[in-house]
Structures are given as C-alpha cells and as structure tokens.
VEXTOR-94877 format. One record per residue (C-alpha): y, z, x; residue in three letters. Coordinates in pm, whole numbers. Example, Ala and Ser with C-alpha at 12.3 -4.5 7.8 and 13.67 -1.06 7.14 Angstrom:
BEGIN
       yy       zz       xx   residuo
     -450      780     1230       ALA
     -106      714     1367       SER
//
This chain:
BEGIN
       yy       zz       xx   residuo
    -3083    -4571    -1448       MET
    -3186    -4877    -1246       SER
    -2855    -4859    -1058       ARG
    -2911    -4491     -977       LEU
    -3264    -4573     -865       LYS
    -3131    -4842     -634       GLN
    -2880    -4599     -485       ILE
    -3154    -4338     -442       GLY
    -3382    -4590     -273       ASN
    -3097    -4693      -39       TRP
    -3052    -4334       80       PHE
    -3428    -4274      101       GLU
    -3481    -4576      326       GLN
    -3235    -4423      573       ARG
    -3291    -4049      537       LEU
    -3659    -4042      440       GLN
    -3640    -3691      296       ILE
    -3809    -3745      -39       ALA
    -4143    -3638      106       GLY
    -3997    -3318      248       VAL
    -3826    -3233      -82       ILE
    -4142    -3312     -280       ARG
    -4355    -3098      -46       GLU
    -4107    -2811      -71       THR
    -4084    -2826     -450       ALA
    -4458    -2850     -511       THR
    -4587    -2611     -244       HIS
    -4843    -2380     -406       PRO
    -4749    -2023     -491       VAL
    -5009    -1759     -583       PRO
    -4990    -1730     -961       ARG
    -4919    -1356     -964       GLN
    -4647    -1401     -696       SER
    -4444    -1613     -941       ALA
    -4304    -1291    -1085       SER
    -3970    -1113    -1119       TRP
    -4048     -906     -808       TRP
    -4009    -1216     -589       TYR
    -3661    -1329     -694       VAL
    -3445    -1123     -456       PHE
    -3473    -1357     -158       GLY
    -3348    -1659     -350       SER
    -3074    -1445     -508       ALA
    -2953    -1340     -161       ALA
    -2938    -1708      -58       LEU
    -2742    -1795     -373       THR
    -2487    -1522     -307       ILE
    -2452    -1639       53       PHE
    -2371    -1991      -69       ILE
    -2113    -1839     -306       LEU
    -1961    -1643      -16       GLN
    -1933    -1957      196       VAL
    -1758    -2146      -85       PHE
    -1512    -1869     -174       THR
    -1454    -1794      195       GLY
    -1351    -2154      260       ILE
    -1109    -2140      -34       MET
     -955    -1815       92       LEU
     -927    -1946      449       ALA
     -695    -2221      322       LEU
     -427    -1958      255       ILE
     -518    -1654      465       TYR
     -319    -1620      789       VAL
     -519    -1438     1062       PRO
     -224    -1273     1237       SER
     -124     -909     1255       ALA
      216     -985     1107       GLY
      108    -1210      820       GLU
     -248    -1110      719       ALA
     -136     -835      482       TRP
      138    -1055      334       ASN
      -98    -1349      280       SER
     -333    -1128       79       LEU
      -42    -1005     -131       GLN
       51    -1369     -187       TYR
     -305    -1445     -298       LEU
     -307    -1145     -532       ASN
       25    -1210     -703       HIS
      148    -1566     -650       ASP
     -155    -1797     -632       VAL
     -311    -1892     -966       THR
     -638    -1695     -995       LEU
     -603    -1598     -628       GLY
     -682    -1238     -718       TRP
     -999    -1353     -897       PHE
    -1109    -1560     -598       LEU
    -1062    -1257     -372       ARG
    -1247    -1043     -623       GLY
    -1545    -1279     -633       VAL
    -1560    -1286     -253       HIS
    -1531     -908     -223       GLY
    -1782     -823     -495       TRP
    -2011    -1097     -367       GLY
    -2023     -910      -38       SER
    -2125     -589     -218       ASN
    -2394     -765     -419       PHE
    -2528     -947     -114       MET
    -2572     -623       81       VAL
    -2744     -462     -218       ALA
    -2976     -757     -286       VAL
    -3075     -791       81       VAL
    -3154     -419       98       LEU
    -3364     -438     -219       ILE
    -3542     -746      -85       HIS
    -3623     -566      241       MET
    -3757     -266       48       ALA
    -3971     -492     -173       GLN
    -4112     -676      131       VAL
    -4192     -343      296       PHE
    -4363     -197      -12       LEU
    -4564     -514      -73       PHE
    -4678     -533      289       GLY
    -4532     -882      333       ALA
    -4449     -802      697       TYR
    -4816     -799      797       LYS
    -5004    -1081      969       PHE
    -4916    -1369      986       PRO
    -4559    -1303      865       ARG
    -4437    -1088     1155       GLU
    -4166    -1333     1258       LEU
    -4052    -1372      896       THR
    -3994     -995      880       TRP
    -3810     -986     1214       ILE
    -3582    -1267     1099       LEU
    -3519    -1064      782       GLY
    -3415     -765      992       VAL
    -3160     -977     1177       PHE
    -3040    -1124      847       LEU
    -2973     -768      725       LEU
    -2773     -693     1043       LEU
    -2573    -1014     1002       MET
    -2504     -930      637       THR
    -2369     -588      733       LEU
    -2165     -753     1010       GLY
    -2011     -992      759       MET
    -1923     -701      532       ALA
    -1758     -499      812       PHE
    -1559     -787      959       THR
    -1446     -885      610       GLY
    -1302     -539      553       GLN
    -1113     -559      884       VAL
     -952     -888      780       LEU
     -769     -708      500       ARG
     -577     -540      783       PHE
     -445     -264      563       ASP
     -430      106      641       GLN
     -799      155      561       ASP
     -903     -140      775       ALA
     -683      -37     1070       TYR
     -812      318     1097       TRP
    -1166      226      994       GLY
    -1174      -19     1282       LEU
    -1035      253     1508       GLY
    -1326      479     1417       ILE
    -1573      194     1463       GLY
    -1455      103     1813       VAL
    -1440      472     1904       ALA
    -1812      487     1827       ILE
    -1871      174     2036       MET
    -1668      322     2320       GLY
    -1928      596     2363       ARG
    -2188      348     2488       VAL
    -2260      442     2851       PRO
    -2126      206     3119       ILE
    -2058      -83     2879       LEU
    -1847      107     2624       GLY
    -1502       21     2761       ALA
    -1596     -344     2816       SER
    -1736     -376     2464       LEU
    -1422     -228     2310       VAL
    -1200     -459     2516       HIS
    -1414     -758     2416       LEU
    -1401     -670     2048       LEU
    -1031     -582     2029       LEU
     -902     -839     2275       GLY
     -735     -558     2470       GLY
     -714     -179     2492       PRO
     -559     -134     2144       ILE
     -576     -285     1796       ILE
     -327     -572     1796       ALA
     -284     -938     1701       GLY
     -570    -1051     1926       ASP
     -800     -813     1741       THR
     -749     -986     1408       LEU
     -801    -1330     1564       SER
    -1134    -1220     1709       ARG
    -1255    -1067     1385       PHE
    -1149    -1381     1198       PHE
    -1358    -1588     1439       ALA
    -1653    -1351     1394       LEU
    -1626    -1350     1015       HIS
    -1567    -1722      964       VAL
    -1758    -1889     1248       PHE
    -1991    -1672     1457       VAL
    -2171    -1457     1200       ILE
    -2198    -1728      929       PRO
    -2335    -1965     1193       GLY
    -2599    -1711     1292       LEU
    -2675    -1646      926       LEU
    -2729    -2015      858       ILE
    -2960    -2041     1158       GLY
    -3162    -1731     1065       PHE
    -3181    -1834      698       VAL
    -3308    -2180      794       SER
    -3580    -2031     1016       LEU
    -3662    -1774      749       HIS
    -3709    -2042      483       LEU
    -3914    -2255      723       LEU
    -4148    -1960      787       MET
    -4185    -1901      412       VAL
    -4275    -2266      354       LEU
    -4519    -2282      644       LYS
    -4693    -1950      582       LEU
    -4659    -1935      204       GLY
    -4520    -1667      -24       ILE
    -4690    -1332       10       ASN
    -4966    -1282     -246       GLU
    -4954    -1003     -501       TRP
    -5073     -687     -320       PRO
    -5397     -595     -495       MET
    -5559     -260     -408       PRO
    -5860     -316     -187       GLY
    -5746     -658      -61       ARG
    -5745     -596      316       ILE
    -5555     -806      568       VAL
    -5771     -907      868       ARG
    -5636    -1137     1136       ARG
    -5967    -1323     1168       SER
    -6000    -1420      801       THR
    -5662    -1381      626       TYR
    -5527    -1736      673       VAL
    -5841    -1900      535       GLN
    -5860    -1655      244       GLU
    -5494    -1713      154       TYR
    -5528    -2093      148       HIS
    -5842    -2071      -63       GLU
    -5665    -1839     -309       MET
    -5352    -2060     -324       ALA
    -5567    -2370     -382       HIS
    -5784    -2199     -645       ARG
    -5525    -1994     -835       ASP
    -5191    -2132     -715       GLY
    -4910    -2292     -915       VAL
    -4637    -2528     -788       PRO
    -4310    -2361     -700       PHE
    -4128    -2610     -924       VAL
    -4132    -2556    -1217       PRO
    -4364    -2254    -1255       ASP
    -4183    -2012    -1022       ALA
    -3837    -2156     -969       VAL
    -3710    -2084    -1322       TRP
    -3727    -1707    -1260       LYS
    -3531    -1747     -937       ASP
    -3270    -1961    -1110       MET
    -3236    -1725    -1404       PHE
    -3198    -1416    -1184       PHE
    -2956    -1590     -946       SER
    -2744    -1701    -1241       ALA
    -2741    -1343    -1373       ALA
    -2625    -1219    -1033       ILE
    -2344    -1476    -1017       ILE
    -2229    -1381    -1368       VAL
    -2236    -1013    -1268       SER
    -2027    -1082     -957       VAL
    -1768    -1271    -1161       MET
    -1764    -1001    -1429       ALA
    -1696     -731    -1168       CYS
    -1425     -946    -1010       ALA
    -1258    -1000    -1348       ALA
    -1282     -637    -1460       TYR
    -1228     -441    -1136       PHE
    -1027     -697     -941       GLY
    -1020     -752     -564       PRO
    -1046     -490     -291       PHE
     -704     -402     -153       GLY
     -509     -449       44       PRO
     -393      -87       41       SER
      -93       34      239       GLY
       53     -172      522       TYR
     -119      -80      853       PRO
       92      182     1029       ASP
      -50      336     1348       PRO
      205      617     1337       THR
       52      765     1021       ILE
     -237      953     1177       VAL
     -299     1179      877       GLN
     -474      902      687       THR
     -804      862      507       ILE
     -951      525      611       PRO
    -1193      494      321       LYS
    -1448      221      400       PRO
    -1607      -12      151       ASP
    -1885      126      -67       PHE
    -2181       18      146       PHE
    -2047      200      456       PHE
    -1952      528      288       LEU
    -2282      696      376       TRP
    -2227      638      749       ILE
    -1890      816      754       TYR
    -2016     1102      539       ALA
    -2316     1153      766       MET
    -2099     1156     1078       LEU
    -1858     1403      920       ALA
    -2139     1647      843       LEU
    -2300     1622     1187       LEU
    -2230     1904     1433       PRO
    -1987     1772     1698       PRO
    -2236     1827     1980       GLN
    -2486     1596     1809       MET
    -2253     1306     1734       GLU
    -2294     1107     2055       THR
    -2671     1146     2066       ALA
    -2713     1041     1702       ILE
    -2468      752     1730       LEU
    -2629      606     2040       LEU
    -2996      686     1986       ILE
    -3058      663     1611       ALA
    -2955      294     1566       PRO
    -3171      188     1861       VAL
    -3470      385     1729       VAL
    -3435      250     1374       VAL
    -3390     -111     1489       LEU
    -3679      -82     1733       GLY
    -3905       60     1460       PHE
    -3818     -221     1218       LEU
    -3890     -488     1478       ILE
    -4215     -328     1596       LEU
    -4340     -245     1244       LEU
    -4543     -567     1189       PRO
    -4711     -522     1527       PHE
    -4788     -154     1470       LEU
    -4920     -213     1117       SER
    -5012     -580     1106       GLY
    -5348     -536      931       GLU
    -5494     -326      655       GLY
    -5394     -243      299       GLU
    -5092     -413      141       LYS
    -5080     -248     -199       SER
    -4812       18     -235       TRP
    -5055      212     -456       LYS
    -5266      288     -149       ARG
    -4978      335       96       ARG
    -4816      663      -12       PRO
    -4631      705      319       ILE
    -4451      374      263       ALA
    -4353      475      -91       VAL
    -4227      817       20       VAL
    -4031      656      306       THR
    -3849      418       72       VAL
    -3775      698     -176       LEU
    -3641      929       96       LEU
    -3417      655      236       ILE
    -3285      572     -111       ALA
    -3216      937     -193       VAL
    -3051      995      146       ALA
    -2825      690      112       LEU
    -2729      786     -242       GLY
    -2661     1148     -147       THR
    -2444     1065      153       PHE
    -2256      803      -47       THR
    -2182     1063     -314       LYS
    -2076     1319      -52       LEU
    -1840     1064      101       ALA
    -1632     1061     -219       THR
    -1514     1417     -162       TYR
    -1637     1545      178       SER
    -1391     1548      472       PRO
    -1563     1261      648       TRP
    -1233     1133      787       SER
    -1146     1318     1111       PRO
     -845     1552     1104       VAL
     -602     1405     1355       MET
     -438     1729     1469       ASP
     -638     1804     1783       GLY
     -359     1993     1965       TRP
      -86     2010     1703       SER
     -206     2352     1595       GLY
     -148     2496     1943       ASP
      209     2606     2019       PRO
      416     2441     2290       VAL
      369     2649     2608       PRO
      638     2915     2648       VAL
      750     2790     2989       GLU
      868     2470     2823       TYR
     1092     2667     2584       LEU
     1253     2928     2810       ASN
     1617     2855     2889       GLY
     1633     2560     2648       ARG
     1931     2501     2422       SER
     1893     2514     2041       PRO
     1893     2132     2032       LEU
     1619     2114     2294       GLU
     1409     2371     2110       ARG
     1456     2170     1793       GLN
     1322     1873     1989       GLY
     1016     2078     2087       ALA
      958     2146     1718       LEU
      980     1772     1642       VAL
      738     1708     1928       PHE
      496     1952     1766       GLN
      536     1855     1401       VAL
      514     1479     1463       LYS
      185     1540     1650       GLN
      294     1377     1974       CYS
       42     1596     2156       ARG
     -249     1414     1994       ASN
     -182     1137     2247       CYS
       24     1313     2518       HIS
      -40     1634     2710       SER
      198     1894     2848       ILE
       79     2190     3046       GLY
     -274     2040     3070       ASP
     -309     2062     2691       SER
     -308     1758     2467       GLY
     -448     1410     2423       GLY
     -531     1169     2702       LYS
     -456      839     2531       ARG
      -97      837     2655       GLY
       45      961     2986       PRO
      108     1330     3052       ALA
      471     1424     2982       LEU
      518     1719     3219       ASP
      746     1513     3447       THR
      841     1227     3216       ILE
     1216     1292     3265       ALA
     1187     1204     3636       THR
     1061      851     3560       THR
     1250      752     3241       LEU
     1622      781     3174       THR
     1761      905     2844       ARG
     1819      550     2720       ASP
     1466      452     2820       GLN
     1323      753     2637       LEU
     1518      666     2323       VAL
     1402      305     2338       ARG
     1038      407     2395       GLN
     1039      648     2100       VAL
     1210      408     1859       ILE
     1059       74     1964       GLN
      732      182     2123       GLY
      566      -28     2388       GLY
      243      -59     2579       GLY
      -12      161     2408       ASN
      248      352     2204       MET
      349      252     1848       PRO
      711      245     1737       ALA
      838      559     1562       TYR
     1178      423     1459       GLY
     1086      435     1090       LYS
      928      779     1110       ASN
     1211      972     1279       LEU
     1571     1001     1166       ASN
     1853      981     1427       PRO
     1887     1359     1448       ALA
     1516     1400     1518       GLU
     1527     1128     1785       VAL
     1823     1296     1954       THR
     1653     1637     1951       ALA
     1319     1499     2073       LEU
     1476     1307     2361       VAL
     1683     1611     2455       SER
     1360     1811     2485       PHE
     1187     1537     2683       LEU
     1480     1531     2927       GLU
     1392     1888     3026       THR
     1042     1787     3138       LEU
     1084     1745     3514       HIS
      983     1927     3829       LEU
     1184     2240     3917       PRO
     1474     2158     4146       GLY
     1442     1785     4082       ARG
     1708     1627     3859       PRO
     1611     1398     3573       PRO
     1619     1022     3615       ALA
     1956      852     3583       ARG
     2067      496     3526       ASP
     2179      370     3869       ALA
     2441      134     3725       ALA
     2585      405     3501       GLN
     2592      650     3791       ALA
     2790      402     4003       THR
     3046      350     3727       VAL
     3085      727     3681       THR
     3130      778     4055       LYS
     3401      511     4070       GLN
     3582      661     3773       GLU
     3581     1010     3928       ASN
     3684      898     4280       SER
     4056      944     4374       PRO
     4268      627     4373       PRO
     4325      463     4710       ALA
     4675      527     4857       SER
     4909      236     4904       ASN
     5014      159     5253       ARG
//
C-alpha cells in the first residue's frame, strides 16, 4: 500500500488532478435527484465508451474499400474467433445508444431541465442526439451490403434536393457523382474520426456544464423558475438537502449502466450481428434497402407522403424541428418545471412516441421502398420497332424488361441519369456498345452478370438501330480500312 501511495503521489505532483477528481466525486446533488430517473445520461456515456472500444477492435480488421469491405465483414463473422460477437456488441450498442439518448432527451424535456440556467446544456444535448444518429447512419453504410448501398442512394437523393447546394453536398459526401470506392473511404472517416471527435468534444462540454450548474432538481409542482432568484435558491437547496454524488448517487448510475451493458451483450449473443446482407449490386434495382431499426420510421413516413409534398417536408420539417429544439430553452426558460402542471409537454412526448412507434410498425410491411420502374411500364415507342428484324425486336424487349429506361430515355421518355439513346448508334460502334453493356463505365454499372450472351446480342442489335434517318451507324475506322482493302481488286502486274 505504501508503494502504491508513493506511485500515486508521484503522479499527483505532476498532474495535480486529485482536487478536480475529489470535487467531481463529491459535488452535491439534490437528494431527490439521486433517483432512477437520472441514470440515462451516464448510461449513454457508458455505451459510447463501449462503442469506442469495440469500434477500435473492429477497425483492426475492417478494410474500408468498395472491393473488400463486404469480404472483411464476412471474415469477421465466420473466421475470426468471436468476431461475430464483437460485431454484434457494436451493432446492438448503436441501437441501445440511440434509444437511451432519446429517452434521456424526453426525460430532460418533461422535467424542465432545459430551463434557465441550463440552456446551453440542452443545446449541447440536441447536437449529441444528431451526432448519435449520424454515427448510426454511417455505421450502416460501412456494411456496404445491398441494404447499405441503396439506403445510401435514397439518403443522398434526399440531400440532392437541397436548393443550390444539393449537387455540391452530394459530391462532397460521395466523393464523386456516384457511390464508389471514395464514398466508403469518406464514410469511414466520418464514422471513425469526425463524428466521434465531435461527440467527445460535445460530451466533455456537456459534462462540464452539468458539473458547473449542478444536476437538475426534482421538479416539484409549484416550484417556479425565475432568472433573478433561481441560482441562489438552487445552491441553498443543494447545501441544505444535497448528498455527494459519490457514493449516494453514483451506485444507481453504475447499476443501470451495468444492466445496459449486459443487455447489449445478451442481444449480441442471441440475435447476432447486423448483416452484411447481399453483396452490393447496383444493377439490381428491384431491391428493398431496409434500414436499421431506428431509421425505419423515416422511410415509412416518406413512403406514405403524397409525392407533391415530399420535397417540402424533407427540406422544411428538419429545419423547423431543429430550430424549435434549439430555441426551446429561450422560448420557455422560466416557469413551471413539473410535468404534472405541463400537460402540453406530456401530450407532445406521448404523440411523438406513438407516431414513431406507428411509423416503425408500418415500415415492416408498407411499401416504403420506391418502386424502381418509372418508365418500364410504358411500351417502347412504335417508331423504334417498325421495320426492325426479329432479333432487333427481341433486343427492344430486353431493353424494356431489364429496365434500361429507368436511366436512359428514348423518344423523350425515360430517365435522365444516363444519356439519351435516340442516336447512340452514331457515336458508339457495335464493339463499344457490347463493351459498355457488359463492363459498364462512367456512371453505368456493368451488366455482364445480369445478361446472357443471347440477350447482349439482341440488345446491341436494337441499339444499333438508334441513329438519325439517312445517317449510317458508327463504324470502327480500322476495321473499315481492312474491309476496304480486302474487297478492292488486286493490282495488275506490269
């Protein structure tokens, strides 16, 4: 013990943190606030520490590249000892962290803990909630399976609707115009460095504000918050009826946090990790990119919205909600704290809980995933079929069935993601068309695994007919020269 004391004294002489630790451990807490209702904040911090630890362990094996991310997760699931359990703890820890932070925010709102002088503490909590959701979303993308690929596609499509800045934001997030290898690198940086760094900073400030301003007192009916007298009244109450945080209050936090950790591990052991599902394939457009549990309500809500309301809701509602949360302590910084005398607050929390639960339930069976057949139901225009051979008409059928018109237009009908194909045969030769269909390139995925040779031949034969009237299709100049030489008469001998 004397040796340990000497070592402790050596560190204390250099760090001088014993006073800070002692002040933190013994800071007074209102006696009634040392209850089970005040354990959610410390539980959220405990889960965050667990996420950091398991995230570091996973990062030792995970490969953040489009070609290897999916394989590295399969390796973790099946070849690394307890790798599946580590992934399960990290995945379920994310779910629990979102849930605990939401419950903590609801408890703070109902108990009026956002009122004077804790306005900044509440605002930091709002940003902590946003960062927690950001961690959850970027973590799902890192699985880079079929769900993650198309879920990210839907997410960036929403971002692309932002006026003026939409295209720039999408390019910044994806690292280019499409989802590719740069996209995964950027999301890995966000998930591992940027968002955790912001979380650590916000958590530190949040804890500092709690220590400086004290834990919110139990909201008694009739106890009114007034800016002119609250601080003095709180200190008098904490001095008269307060208890030290350690050991009177901390044991509840430790017990609840331990129960949460055990629950996370139990879910990981019983249910296993999340995914990865099928390998990401951009050619499979008829897919259902089911998001993780805490985002289901968003997709269900968007699916049930009338199309004409989507953009307005997507762009206005988040700004309004975020603005309300930030302005709340300034709009209602004084007055009653007790939820028993704030029926509007209680009804608001209940309505939000019911709405989230309802939309989450609807998402399990409602068609919240968009049907990717925008123009495939419309027939190919007749003028593109007249005079065509049976093989070319078969190619038109392949063009229709494989939903090429979702990205390409002919006859001013079809998608705009890819170029219009009305005159494609005047710019690409047959060999170039075959190579583009099979191998892809640019913004177009490869369809070599989705079309058999007969379908490729028929499709290219149809595409070769798409040129201006009276203008021949493109030809390979080198091949044309060889053909001309072969057909020319032999030179006479003199």
